[in-house]
Backbone as a chain_set.jsonl record, in Angstrom:
{"seq": "MSSGQITAIVIVAIVMVASVIRAVVGVGIRHHRFALRGDDRMQAENQRLREQVGDLQERLKVLERITVDKENSLSREIDALRDR", "coords": {"N": [[-119.503, 159.686, -165.94], [-120.827, 160.565, -162.817], [-119.514, 161.768, -159.682], [-121.005, 160.805, -157.624], [-122.151, 158.46, -158.629], [-119.864, 156.922, -159.03], [-119.002, 156.684, -156.399], [-121.115, 155.164, -155.343], [-120.772, 152.787, -156.79], [-118.25, 151.993, -155.873], [-118.818, 151.567, -153.154], [-120.674, 149.455, -153.315], [-119.014, 147.512, -154.457], [-117.111, 147.175, -152.405], [-118.738, 146.149, -150.363], [-119.555, 143.761, -151.565], [-117.082, 142.375, -151.87], [-116.344, 142.181, -149.184], [-118.429, 140.573, -148.261], [-117.965, 138.178, -149.634], [-115.436, 137.467, -148.62], [-116.092, 137.196, -145.916], [-117.901, 135.055, -146.066], [-116.262, 132.982, -147.035], [-114.274, 132.776, -145.033], [-115.924, 132.318, -142.819], [-117.154, 129.838, -143.434], [-114.902, 128.232, -143.471], [-114.074, 128.4, -140.784], [-116.305, 127.314, -139.441], [-116.332, 124.729, -140.512], [-113.863, 123.798, -139.622], [-114.271, 123.925, -136.87], [-116.308, 121.999, -136.517], [-114.909, 119.747, -137.351], [-112.978, 119.557, -135.394], [-114.547, 119.179, -133.128], [-115.751, 116.691, -133.268], [-115.55, 114.354, -135.432], [-116.315, 111.777, -135.352], [-118.735, 111.864, -134.016], [-120.339, 113.143, -135.9], [-120.269, 111.247, -137.931], [-121.563, 109.144, -136.657], [-124.083, 110.276, -136.317], [-124.798, 110.611, -138.996], [-124.935, 107.921, -139.764], [-127.045, 107.06, -138.13], [-129.122, 108.586, -139.213], [-129.169, 107.565, -141.807], [-130.022, 104.957, -141.303], [-132.534, 105.525, -140.27], [-133.774, 106.669, -142.513], [-133.766, 104.422, -144.158], [-135.513, 102.755, -142.698], [-137.866, 104.277, -142.914], [-138.255, 104.148, -145.666], [-138.832, 101.44, -145.957], [-141.234, 101.318, -144.521], [-142.809, 102.918, -146.149], [-142.924, 101.333, -148.456], [-144.426, 99.19, -147.455], [-146.832, 100.505, -146.856], [-147.563, 101.303, -149.442], [-147.939, 98.806, -150.611], [-150.078, 97.836, -149.05], [-152.043, 99.679, -149.74], [-152.366, 99.169, -152.501], [-153.14, 96.484, -152.369], [-155.541, 96.722, -150.951], [-157.087, 98.153, -152.784], [-157.269, 96.275, -154.826], [-158.517, 94.131, -153.483], [-160.892, 95.314, -152.729], [-162.005, 95.798, -155.206], [-162.31, 93.172, -156.05], [-164.201, 92.273, -154.172], [-166.396, 93.862, -154.831], [-166.905, 92.924, -157.405], [-167.578, 90.281, -156.746], [-169.948, 90.691, -155.337], [-171.557, 91.648, -157.375], [-171.81, 89.392, -158.93], [-173.566, 87.819, -157.559]], "CA": [[-120.091, 159.295, -164.665], [-120.669, 161.568, -161.772], [-118.801, 161.263, -158.506], [-121.978, 160.057, -156.812], [-122.267, 157.124, -159.199], [-118.609, 156.215, -158.742], [-119.033, 156.369, -154.967], [-122.058, 154.06, -155.152], [-120.145, 151.579, -157.34], [-117.174, 151.604, -154.951], [-119.442, 151.033, -151.935], [-121.214, 148.142, -153.648], [-117.878, 146.611, -154.648], [-116.541, 146.891, -151.083], [-119.676, 145.269, -149.663], [-119.489, 142.438, -152.201], [-115.814, 141.748, -151.507], [-116.416, 141.848, -147.758], [-119.351, 139.437, -148.112], [-117.276, 136.975, -150.114], [-114.396, 137.129, -147.641], [-116.768, 136.718, -144.699], [-118.461, 133.731, -146.341], [-115.169, 132.011, -147.144], [-113.676, 132.611, -143.705], [-116.939, 131.743, -141.937], [-117.295, 128.423, -143.754], [-113.683, 127.573, -143.022], [-114.082, 128.321, -139.324], [-117.332, 126.351, -139.037], [-115.885, 123.38, -140.879], [-112.767, 123.455, -138.714], [-114.867, 123.721, -135.56], [-116.981, 120.7, -136.53], [-113.902, 118.702, -137.468], [-112.324, 119.419, -134.097], [-115.5, 118.735, -132.115], [-115.964, 115.259, -133.288], [-115.936, 113.767, -136.699], [-116.997, 110.523, -135.0], [-120.119, 112.203, -133.685], [-121.033, 113.416, -137.159], [-120.427, 109.975, -138.628], [-122.607, 108.396, -135.951], [-125.357, 110.915, -136.658], [-125.087, 110.244, -140.385], [-125.342, 106.51, -139.779], [-128.381, 106.995, -137.54], [-130.061, 109.139, -140.178], [-129.29, 106.598, -142.912], [-130.875, 103.863, -140.831], [-133.893, 106.047, -140.154], [-134.303, 106.782, -143.874], [-134.038, 103.055, -144.604], [-136.751, 102.318, -142.027], [-138.994, 105.004, -143.512], [-138.483, 103.599, -146.999], [-139.518, 100.156, -145.783], [-142.619, 101.612, -144.136], [-143.495, 103.42, -147.335], [-143.198, 100.174, -149.307], [-145.534, 98.45, -146.846], [-148.055, 101.287, -147.059], [-147.925, 101.208, -150.855], [-148.46, 97.46, -150.846], [-151.395, 97.759, -148.421], [-152.958, 100.481, -150.556], [-152.642, 98.439, -153.739], [-153.898, 95.282, -152.01], [-156.905, 97.121, -150.596], [-157.791, 98.492, -154.017], [-157.555, 95.028, -155.531], [-159.484, 93.337, -152.73], [-162.166, 96.025, -152.818], [-162.505, 95.533, -156.553], [-162.764, 91.769, -156.069], [-165.428, 92.174, -153.383], [-167.481, 94.456, -155.618], [-167.214, 91.965, -158.475], [-168.253, 89.142, -156.134], [-171.314, 91.104, -155.024], [-172.283, 91.758, -158.647], [-172.06, 88.041, -159.429], [-174.625, 87.155, -156.768]], "C": [[-119.843, 160.385, -163.636], [-119.972, 160.941, -160.573], [-119.735, 160.47, -157.593], [-122.142, 158.637, -157.303], [-121.021, 156.297, -158.899], [-118.571, 155.806, -157.277], [-119.96, 155.189, -154.702], [-121.452, 152.748, -155.651], [-119.053, 151.084, -156.403], [-117.763, 150.997, -153.68], [-119.996, 149.638, -152.192], [-120.09, 147.13, -153.806], [-117.266, 146.212, -153.298], [-117.44, 145.925, -150.318], [-119.627, 143.862, -150.247], [-118.217, 141.698, -151.817], [-115.843, 141.326, -150.045], [-117.332, 140.649, -147.526], [-118.691, 138.133, -148.534], [-116.229, 136.537, -149.103], [-115.028, 136.563, -146.375], [-117.331, 135.313, -144.9], [-117.368, 132.683, -146.385], [-114.561, 131.748, -145.777], [-114.664, 131.949, -142.757], [-117.114, 130.26, -142.172], [-116.077, 127.669, -143.27], [-113.658, 127.397, -141.513], [-115.107, 127.297, -138.859], [-116.896, 124.934, -139.337], [-114.79, 122.916, -139.927], [-113.307, 123.15, -137.317], [-115.546, 122.357, -135.48], [-115.969, 119.568, -136.587], [-113.215, 118.478, -136.128], [-113.256, 118.846, -133.046], [-115.744, 117.25, -132.139], [-116.469, 114.772, -134.623], [-116.684, 112.461, -136.441], [-118.467, 110.773, -134.697], [-120.934, 112.455, -134.945], [-121.257, 112.126, -137.942], [-121.513, 109.135, -137.977], [-123.989, 108.966, -136.274], [-125.761, 110.581, -138.09], [-125.571, 108.807, -140.484], [-126.759, 106.348, -139.223], [-129.424, 107.498, -138.527], [-130.243, 108.211, -141.376], [-130.203, 105.442, -142.515], [-132.331, 104.311, -140.745], [-134.534, 106.191, -141.538], [-134.627, 105.403, -144.424], [-135.328, 102.518, -143.997], [-137.981, 102.988, -142.642], [-139.299, 104.5, -144.921], [-139.211, 102.259, -146.921], [-140.985, 100.371, -145.407], [-143.43, 102.091, -145.33], [-143.841, 102.273, -148.286], [-144.385, 99.382, -148.771], [-146.848, 99.192, -147.066], [-148.507, 101.245, -148.515], [-148.539, 99.844, -151.162], [-149.866, 97.308, -150.258], [-152.421, 98.506, -149.267], [-153.341, 99.738, -151.828], [-153.482, 97.201, -153.435], [-155.344, 95.634, -151.677], [-157.709, 97.455, -151.845], [-158.186, 97.228, -154.763], [-158.618, 94.213, -154.796], [-160.867, 93.995, -152.776], [-162.8, 95.77, -154.186], [-163.049, 94.109, -156.652], [-164.071, 91.605, -155.3], [-166.622, 92.757, -154.142], [-167.894, 93.512, -156.743], [-167.965, 90.748, -157.927], [-169.706, 89.478, -155.804], [-172.155, 91.235, -156.303], [-172.69, 90.377, -159.16], [-173.208, 87.364, -158.705], [-175.963, 87.336, -157.358]], "O": [[-118.792, 161.025, -163.604], [-119.861, 159.719, -160.477], [-119.297, 159.569, -156.877], [-122.259, 157.709, -156.503], [-121.114, 155.118, -158.558], [-118.151, 154.695, -156.954], [-119.622, 154.304, -153.917], [-121.603, 151.712, -155.004], [-118.941, 149.882, -156.162], [-117.242, 149.998, -153.183], [-119.808, 148.736, -151.375], [-120.207, 146.0, -153.331], [-116.942, 145.044, -153.082], [-116.95, 144.985, -149.694], [-119.656, 142.88, -149.506], [-118.268, 140.517, -151.475], [-115.408, 140.224, -149.71], [-117.039, 139.801, -146.684], [-118.842, 137.107, -147.871], [-116.147, 135.356, -148.767], [-114.552, 135.568, -145.828], [-117.245, 134.476, -144.002], [-117.531, 131.599, -145.824], [-114.356, 130.592, -145.407], [-114.269, 131.095, -141.963], [-117.213, 129.492, -141.215], [-116.204, 126.578, -142.715], [-113.258, 126.342, -141.02], [-114.815, 126.493, -137.974], [-117.068, 124.037, -138.511], [-114.796, 121.77, -139.478], [-112.845, 122.217, -136.661], [-115.383, 121.638, -134.494], [-116.153, 118.538, -135.938], [-112.905, 117.342, -135.767], [-112.816, 118.108, -132.165], [-115.926, 116.632, -131.09], [-117.669, 114.782, -134.898], [-117.571, 112.081, -137.206], [-119.334, 109.986, -135.078], [-122.085, 112.03, -135.043], [-122.313, 111.936, -138.546], [-122.298, 108.485, -138.669], [-124.945, 108.218, -136.479], [-126.928, 110.301, -138.363], [-126.519, 108.517, -141.213], [-127.569, 105.6, -139.77], [-130.492, 106.9, -138.662], [-131.349, 108.085, -141.901], [-131.049, 105.007, -143.296], [-133.243, 103.567, -141.104], [-135.709, 105.87, -141.712], [-135.65, 105.225, -145.086], [-136.138, 101.902, -144.689], [-139.006, 102.343, -142.862], [-140.46, 104.433, -145.324], [-140.101, 101.981, -147.725], [-141.87, 99.684, -145.918], [-144.591, 101.717, -145.499], [-144.931, 102.247, -148.858], [-145.249, 98.953, -149.536], [-147.858, 98.583, -147.421], [-149.703, 101.16, -148.791], [-149.533, 99.745, -151.881], [-150.744, 96.72, -150.89], [-153.532, 98.021, -149.482], [-154.517, 99.686, -152.188], [-154.429, 96.9, -154.162], [-156.267, 94.924, -152.077], [-158.878, 97.084, -151.953], [-159.302, 97.121, -155.271], [-159.523, 93.666, -155.426], [-161.886, 93.308, -152.854], [-164.007, 95.552, -154.285], [-164.097, 93.866, -157.25], [-164.956, 90.87, -155.738], [-167.723, 92.208, -154.097], [-169.083, 93.324, -157.002], [-168.883, 90.244, -158.572], [-170.592, 88.64, -155.975], [-173.353, 90.951, -156.284], [-173.761, 90.206, -159.742], [-173.767, 86.399, -159.226], [-176.95, 86.841, -156.813]]}, "num_chains": 1, "name": "protein.A"}
C-alpha cells in the first residue's frame, strides 16, 4: 500500500469514529434534555396521539361500513329495477 492509501484509510477511520461518538453523545444529550424538560408532557402528548389514532380508526371503520353498505344498496336497487 502506498502512503496515500494509508492516509485515506486513516482519515476515513477517524471520520467514522468521530461520527459514532457524536451520534452516541448527541442521542444521550437529547434524551437527557427531554427527560429533564418534562416526561409528563411527553406522556400527555403520547396519550393525546393515542386517542387521536383511536378516533381515526373509528372513522375509518364507519367509512368502510358506509362504502360496503352503499355497494350493497346500489346492487339491490339495480336488481329491483331489473325486476320491474
